[in-house]
NUNUSE-399734 format. One record per residue (C-alpha): chain; z, x, y; residue number from 0; residue in three letters. Coordinates in steps of 0.2 Angstrom, whole numbers, m for minus. Example, Ala and Ser with C-alpha at 12.3 -4.5 7.8 and 13.67 -1.06 7.14 Angstrom:
% residues 2
   c       z       x       y     k     r
   A      39      62     m22     0   ALA
   A      36      68      m5     1   SER
% end
This chain:
% residues 101
   c       z       x       y     k     r
   A       7    m116     m13     0   MET
   A      m8    m115      m1     1   GLY
   A       1    m101       9     2   GLU
   A       3     m91      m7     3   LYS
   A     m15     m93     m11     4   LEU
   A     m20     m87       6     5   THR
   A      m9     m72       5     6   LEU
   A     m17     m68     m12     7   ASN
   A     m34     m70      m4     8   GLN
   A     m29     m59      11     9   ASN
   A     m23     m46      m2    10   LEU
   A     m40     m45     m10    11   GLN
   A     m48     m43       7    12   GLN
   A     m36     m30      13    13   MET
   A     m39     m20      m4    14   THR
   A     m58     m21      m1    15   GLU
   A     m55     m15      17    16   GLN
   A     m44      m1      14    17   MET
   A     m52       7      m2    18   LEU
   A     m66      16       7    19   PRO
   A     m54      22      21    20   TYR
   A     m42      28       8    21   CYS
   A     m55      37      m2    22   LYS
   A     m61      45      14    23   GLN
   A     m44      52      17    24   GLN
   A     m42      60       0    25   GLY
   A     m32      47      m8    26   VAL
   A     m34      48     m27    27   CYS
   A     m21      36     m32    28   LYS
   A     m17      19     m23    29   LEU
   A      m5       5     m29    30   GLY
   A       4      m9     m21    31   ILE
   A      22     m13     m24    32   PHE
   A      35     m24     m16    33   GLY
   A      33     m42     m11    34   SER
   A      14     m42     m12    35   PHE
   A      14     m35     m29    36   ALA
   A      28     m48     m34    37   ARG
   A      18     m62     m27    38   GLY
   A      33     m66     m15    39   THR
   A      25     m60       1    40   ALA
   A      27     m70      17    41   ARG
   A      16     m70      33    42   PRO
   A      28     m58      41    43   ASP
   A      29     m46      25    44   SER
   A      23     m28      26    45   ASP
   A      12     m20      13    46   LEU
   A      20      m7       3    47   ASP
   A       8       6      m4    48   LEU
   A      11      21     m16    49   LEU
   A      m2      34     m14    50   VAL
   A      m6      51     m21    51   ASP
   A     m18      63     m12    52   PHE
   A     m31      75     m20    53   ILE
   A     m24      89      m9    54   HIS
   A      m7      92      m2    55   PRO
   A      m5      82      15    56   THR
   A       7      85      29    57   SER
   A      20      72      34    58   LEU
   A      10      70      51    59   LEU
   A      m6      66      41    60   THR
   A       3      53      31    61   GLN
   A      10      45      46    62   ILE
   A      m7      45      54    63   ARG
   A     m15      37      39    64   ILE
   A      m1      24      38    65   GLU
   A      m4      20      57    66   ARG
   A     m23      19      55    67   GLU
   A     m21       8      39    68   LEU
   A     m10      m4      49    69   SER
   A     m23      m5      63    70   GLU
   A     m37      m8      51    71   LEU
   A     m28     m22      41    72   LEU
   A     m18     m29      55    73   GLY
   A      m2     m29      45    74   ILE
   A      13     m16      45    75   LYS
   A      10      m3      31    76   ILE
   A      24       7      23    77   ASP
   A      15      22      14    78   LEU
   A      25      31       1    79   VAL
   A      20      46     m10    80   THR
   A      27      49     m27    81   GLU
   A      37      63     m20    82   GLN
   A      44      52      m7    83   GLY
   A      50      39     m19    84   LEU
   A      69      36     m20    85   SER
   A      76      40     m37    86   PRO
   A      86      24     m36    87   TYR
   A      71      13     m33    88   LEU
   A      58      23     m44    89   ARG
   A      59      13     m60    90   ASP
   A      58      m4     m50    91   GLN
   A      43       2     m40    92   ILE
   A      34       8     m56    93   LYS
   A      38      m8     m65    94   ALA
   A      30     m19     m51    95   GLU
   A      16      m7     m46    96   LEU
   A      m1     m15     m45    97   LYS
   A     m14       0     m47    98   VAL
   A     m29      m1     m36    99   ILE
   A     m36      16     m37   100   LEU
% end
């Protein structure tokens, strides 16, 4: 139980850290899905982020942002755009999505 509380606190801290960076990079929508959104994250879990950008961004830019967020937060980040969502997982991701921005 204490570990889950710690992970939730870490999620709050990570959110506060990544918001200014994401806004600076032109992110207009940001949400968390996966184990952190479901409350089942473990210490070795990655952080799944669904993002949308104000302006079109290249794949290289998205990879750079994913890498820089991973470095900033000290956790592996999986960055996915609306267009990059698998049609097979779209409904599940949308159902568990916790919108941040």
